[in-house]
C-alpha positions as CSV (number, residue, x, y, z in Angstrom):
1,M,6.4,115.5,87.9
2,A,8.1,118.8,89.0
3,D,8.8,119.6,85.3
4,V,5.2,119.0,84.4
5,A,4.0,121.3,87.3
6,K,6.5,124.0,86.2
7,R,5.3,123.8,82.6
8,N,1.7,124.0,83.6
9,A,2.3,127.0,85.8
10,R,4.2,128.7,83.0
11,N,1.3,128.0,80.6
12,R,-1.2,129.4,83.1
13,R,0.9,132.6,83.4
14,R,1.1,132.9,79.6
15,G,-2.6,132.4,79.3
16,A,-3.3,135.0,82.0
17,Q,-0.9,137.4,80.3
18,W,-2.7,136.9,76.9
19,Q,-6.1,137.6,78.5
20,S,-4.7,140.8,80.0
21,D,-3.0,141.9,76.8
22,L,-6.2,141.3,74.8
23,R,-8.4,143.1,77.4
24,N,-6.0,146.1,77.5
25,G,-5.7,146.3,73.8
26,L,-9.5,146.2,73.3
27,R,-9.8,149.0,76.0
28,Q,-7.2,151.1,74.2
29,A,-9.2,150.7,71.0
30,G,-12.2,152.2,72.8
31,L,-14.2,149.0,73.6
32,D,-16.1,148.5,76.9
33,V,-14.5,145.2,78.0
34,E,-14.3,143.5,81.4
35,R,-12.7,140.3,82.6
36,L,-15.1,137.6,83.7
37,V,-14.7,135.7,87.0
38,L,-14.3,131.9,86.9
39,T,-17.6,130.3,88.0
40,G,-16.7,126.6,88.2
41,K,-18.4,124.2,85.9
42,E,-20.6,127.0,84.4
43,D,-17.7,129.2,83.4
44,E,-18.8,132.3,81.5
45,G,-15.7,132.9,79.3
46,D,-12.7,135.1,79.9
47,L,-13.8,138.5,78.8
48,V,-17.1,140.3,77.8
49,V,-17.4,143.2,75.5
50,R,-20.5,145.4,75.8
51,D,-21.6,146.1,72.2
52,Y,-21.6,149.9,71.8
53,L,-23.2,149.6,68.3
54,N,-26.1,147.5,69.7
55,P,-26.7,148.6,73.3
56,G,-27.8,145.7,75.5
57,E,-25.8,143.2,73.5
58,F,-22.6,141.4,74.5
59,V,-19.7,139.5,73.0
60,V,-18.3,136.8,75.3
61,I,-14.7,136.0,74.5
62,E,-12.9,132.8,75.3
63,A,-9.2,133.8,75.0
64,K,-6.8,131.0,74.0
65,A,-3.0,130.8,73.8
66,G,-1.2,127.7,72.6
67,A,-1.9,124.9,70.2
68,M,-4.9,125.4,67.9
69,H,-8.0,123.3,68.6
70,A,-10.6,125.2,66.7
71,A,-13.6,122.9,67.2
72,E,-13.0,122.6,70.9
73,F,-12.4,126.4,71.3
74,V,-15.6,127.3,69.5
75,R,-17.6,124.7,71.4
76,Q,-16.3,126.1,74.7
77,A,-17.0,129.7,73.6
78,I,-20.6,129.0,72.7
79,T,-21.2,127.0,75.8
80,E,-19.8,129.7,78.0
81,G,-21.7,132.4,76.2
82,G,-24.9,130.5,77.0
83,H,-23.8,130.4,80.7
84,F,-23.2,134.2,80.6
85,A,-26.7,134.8,79.2
86,A,-28.4,132.3,81.6
87,H,-26.8,133.7,84.7
88,R,-28.0,137.2,83.9
89,G,-31.4,136.2,82.6
90,L,-30.6,137.5,79.1
91,D,-32.1,136.3,75.9
92,R,-29.3,134.1,74.3
93,A,-29.8,136.1,71.1
94,R,-28.2,139.1,72.8
95,V,-24.9,137.3,73.5
96,S,-22.4,136.4,70.8
97,S,-19.6,134.0,71.5
98,I,-16.1,133.9,70.0
99,A,-12.8,132.3,70.7
100,V,-9.8,134.6,70.2
101,V,-6.7,132.6,69.6
102,K,-3.2,134.2,70.1
103,R,-0.8,133.9,67.2
104,A,2.8,133.3,68.4
105,G,5.0,136.4,68.1
106,L,2.2,138.7,66.8
107,N,0.3,141.6,68.1
108,W,-3.1,141.0,69.8
109,K,-4.8,142.5,66.8
110,D,-3.4,139.6,64.7
111,A,-5.1,136.9,66.8
112,Y,-7.6,134.6,65.1
113,V,-11.4,135.0,65.9
114,L,-13.3,131.7,65.7
115,T,-17.1,131.1,65.8
116,T,-19.8,129.4,63.8
117,V,-21.7,131.0,60.9
118,G,-24.9,130.5,62.9
119,D,-23.6,132.2,66.0
120,Y,-22.0,135.0,64.0
121,F,-25.2,135.9,62.1
122,G,-27.5,135.1,65.0
123,L,-29.1,132.2,63.2
124,T,-28.8,129.5,65.8
125,R,-29.9,131.3,69.0
């Protein structure tokens, strides 16, 4: 059990570092990005970017590091984007949801961005 606990702690540290690297990289690129606080069963995602091209709109990011589980990551991102909108009384159409998945050994800019066609083009909100 001690090995499992150590592995889990190491994975949490890596995940937290990935979130920080992504946040810092996006900030250096000039984006207005903040880390979101865990809110229990109605988690809101890991980061939020205020859309400077469309004031009053947001992109909620679920940052993932590790094995790729695309369907689960997208489902989680969309659910958490909905929580973000609901907790702030925002129209869901103002909040896009993406999962950003770290690629091992590559720069944060080389991460994958996952979402649905409907969410990307605002067709399902």
